[in-house]
C-alpha positions in Angstrom: -97.5 -53.2 -70.1 -100.8 -53.7 -71.9 -102.4 -50.3 -72.5 -98.4 -49.1 -72.9 -100.1 -47.8 -76.5 -102.7 -46.0 -75.5 -99.9 -43.9 -73.2 -97.9 -42.7 -76.2 -97.6 -39.6 -78.0 -96.1 -39.5 -80.9 -94.7 -35.6 -81.8 -95.2 -35.3 -85.1 -92.9 -32.4 -85.7 -92.4 -32.4 -89.4 -93.3 -30.0 -92.3 -94.2 -33.0 -94.6 -97.8 -33.3 -94.4 -97.9 -37.0 -96.4 -95.7 -38.0 -93.6 -97.6 -36.6 -91.0 -100.6 -38.6 -92.2 -98.8 -41.8 -92.8 -97.3 -41.9 -89.3 -101.2 -40.9 -87.9 -102.4 -44.2 -90.2 -99.5 -46.3 -89.0 -100.3 -46.1 -85.0 -104.0 -44.4 -84.9 -105.5 -47.9 -84.8 -103.7 -48.7 -81.4 -105.1 -46.2 -79.8 -101.9 -44.1 -79.9 -102.2 -40.2 -79.7 -100.3 -37.3 -81.5 -98.8 -34.5 -80.8 -98.8 -31.0 -83.0 -96.2 -29.0 -82.0 -95.4 -25.5 -83.4 -93.8 -26.8 -87.3 -96.5 -28.3 -88.0 -98.9 -26.1 -86.7 -97.4 -23.1 -88.2 -97.2 -24.6 -91.5 -100.3 -26.2 -92.3 -102.8 -24.8 -89.8 -106.3 -25.4 -87.7 -107.6 -26.6 -91.0 -105.1 -29.6 -90.9 -105.5 -30.1 -87.4 -109.4 -29.9 -87.5 -109.0 -32.6 -90.6 -107.0 -35.1 -88.1 -109.4 -34.9 -85.6 -112.3 -35.5 -87.4 -110.9 -39.1 -88.2 -111.2 -39.7 -84.4 -107.6 -39.4 -83.5 -106.9 -37.4 -79.9 -104.3 -34.6 -80.9 -102.3 -33.0 -78.3 -101.7 -29.0 -79.4 -98.0 -28.2 -78.2 -97.9 -24.6 -78.7 -96.9 -23.9 -74.7 -99.5 -20.9 -74.5 -97.2 -18.0 -72.0 -98.5 -14.1 -72.5 -100.9 -12.0 -70.5 -103.8 -13.4 -68.9 -106.2 -12.3 -71.6 -104.4 -13.4 -74.5 -104.1 -17.0 -73.0 -107.6 -17.1 -72.4 -109.1 -15.9 -75.7 -106.6 -18.6 -77.5 -107.2 -21.7 -75.2 -111.2 -21.0 -76.2 -110.4 -21.3 -80.0 -108.1 -24.7 -79.0 -110.7 -26.1 -77.1 -113.4 -25.4 -80.1 -110.8 -27.0 -82.1 -111.7 -30.4 -80.1 -108.4 -31.4 -79.1 -107.6 -34.1 -76.2 -105.0 -31.7 -74.6 -102.8 -28.4 -74.9 -100.0 -26.9 -73.0 -99.5 -23.8 -71.3 -96.3 -22.6 -69.6 -96.6 -23.0 -65.8 -94.5 -19.5 -65.8 -97.3 -17.6 -67.3 -98.0 -17.5 -63.7 -101.4 -17.8 -61.3 -103.9 -15.7 -63.1 -103.2 -16.4 -66.6 -103.3 -20.3 -65.5 -106.5 -19.6 -63.5 -108.0 -17.7 -66.6 -107.0 -20.4 -69.3 -109.0 -23.3 -66.8 -111.8 -21.2 -66.2 -112.5 -20.4 -70.0 -111.7 -23.7 -71.3 -114.8 -25.2 -68.6 -117.3 -23.0 -70.3 -116.4 -23.2 -73.4 -116.6 -27.0 -73.2 -119.8 -26.5 -71.4 -121.6 -23.9 -73.6 -120.7 -25.2 -77.0 -120.9 -29.1 -75.9 -117.6 -29.4 -77.4 -114.9 -31.8 -76.1 -113.3 -31.0 -72.5 -109.5 -30.9 -73.2 -106.8 -31.8 -70.8 -105.0 -28.5 -70.0 -101.0 -29.6 -69.4 -98.3 -27.2 -67.7 -94.6 -27.2 -68.9 -92.5 -26.8 -66.0 -88.6 -27.2 -66.8 -88.1 -28.2 -70.9 -85.9 -31.5 -70.8 -83.9 -29.9 -72.6 -82.7 -27.9 -70.2 -81.2 -28.7 -66.3 -83.9 -28.2 -63.6 -83.8 -27.4 -59.6 -86.0 -30.0 -57.9 -87.9 -26.9 -55.8 -88.2 -24.9 -58.9 -90.4 -28.1 -60.9 -92.1 -28.5 -57.5 -93.1 -24.9 -57.2 -94.5 -25.4 -61.0 -96.3 -28.6 -60.0 -98.0 -26.8 -57.0 -99.1 -23.8 -58.5 -101.0 -26.1 -61.2 -102.3 -28.1 -58.7 -103.5 -25.1 -57.1 -105.6 -23.7 -59.9 -106.8 -27.2 -61.4 -104.5 -27.3 -64.4 -104.6 -31.4 -65.2 -100.7 -32.1 -65.9 -97.7 -31.1 -66.3 -95.1 -32.1 -69.1 -91.9 -33.0 -66.6 -88.9 -35.3 -67.1 -89.3 -39.1 -65.6 -86.5 -38.3 -63.0 -89.4 -35.7 -61.5 -92.3 -38.2 -61.8 -92.3 -40.0 -58.7 -92.0 -37.2 -56.5 -94.7 -35.3 -58.4 -96.7 -38.4 -58.2 -96.3 -38.8 -54.2 -96.9 -35.3 -53.6 -99.6 -34.6 -56.3 -101.7 -37.8 -57.1 -104.2 -36.7 -59.2 -101.5 -34.7 -61.5 -101.0 -36.6 -65.0 -97.4 -36.9 -65.7 -96.3 -36.2 -69.5 -92.9 -37.2 -70.2 -90.8 -36.2 -73.4 -87.1 -36.8 -73.7 -87.8 -40.5 -74.1 -84.8 -42.8 -76.1 -83.8 -46.0 -76.8 -80.9 -47.5 -74.9 -77.7 -46.4 -76.9 -79.8 -43.9 -78.9 -78.8 -40.4 -80.2 -80.0 -38.2 -77.4 -80.0 -35.3 -79.4 -81.1 -31.7 -78.1 -82.3 -33.8 -75.3 -80.7 -33.9 -71.6 -82.3 -35.4 -69.4 -83.5 -38.6 -70.9 -84.9 -42.0 -70.0 -86.5 -45.0 -71.7 -90.2 -45.7 -71.8 -89.7 -48.9 -69.3 -88.2 -46.2 -66.9 -90.8 -43.6 -67.1 -93.6 -45.7 -66.2 -92.2 -47.4 -63.5 -91.7 -44.0 -62.7 -95.5 -43.3 -62.6 -95.6 -41.0 -65.5 -99.1 -41.3 -67.8 -97.9 -40.3 -71.3 -94.6 -40.8 -72.8 -94.4 -38.3 -76.2 -91.3 -39.8 -78.7 -90.6 -38.0 -82.0 -87.5 -38.6 -83.7 -87.2 -42.1 -82.5 -90.3 -42.9 -84.0 -90.9 -41.0 -87.2 -87.1 -40.4 -88.3 -88.0 -44.8 -89.1 -89.0 -46.4 -92.1 -91.6 -48.9 -89.9 -93.3 -46.9 -87.7 -95.5 -49.9 -86.0 -92.0 -51.6 -85.3 -90.1 -48.3 -84.0 -92.9 -48.1 -81.6 -93.0 -51.8 -80.4 -89.5 -51.6 -79.9 -89.2 -48.5 -77.9 -92.8 -49.5 -76.0 -91.1 -53.3 -75.1 -87.4 -52.3 -74.7 
């Protein structure tokens, strides 16, 4: 797949700043995007995030916002001003909170001239079992309030795309055949995910735990 590099999001779940920089330097030239989650963000803070973004790298801030509407709205405003490519919210936060986040992000981006980030809603974590109806209900809510995409298993992707073709599907739990699945339950390969219609895959340990990040990413994408 010619554009699969641009569909790869590498999860930088690391406490080593130098290693994070090395991973970004190794892969950013291929158009890869990078996920900063609670581990790296808590340790290094928004300034480090901004430093990465200044290098014209697409950063996906994965903090899975889940709170009362006002708190989620204000946090989303700060995230938008950081210049992130995308960020996550928990769809279980409910319609009022999600609508407030969407409205705030659009307004802040217009008023301040900053990048309009994608809002990605978490359905059911791939480390947990899921019921189709639960996932479908959350995706329907995301579509109703204008959330740009959802975090969902590749096993749900074909159904989601069929019902909501404009919703982007971002899938974690990607492994090479024969890899240790770790704490993930619903895993799949990159090839199967793309065939199911997934827009982006999120990969951490199969790449960042290897010595050669570029080779590891290439192996995962090519199968």
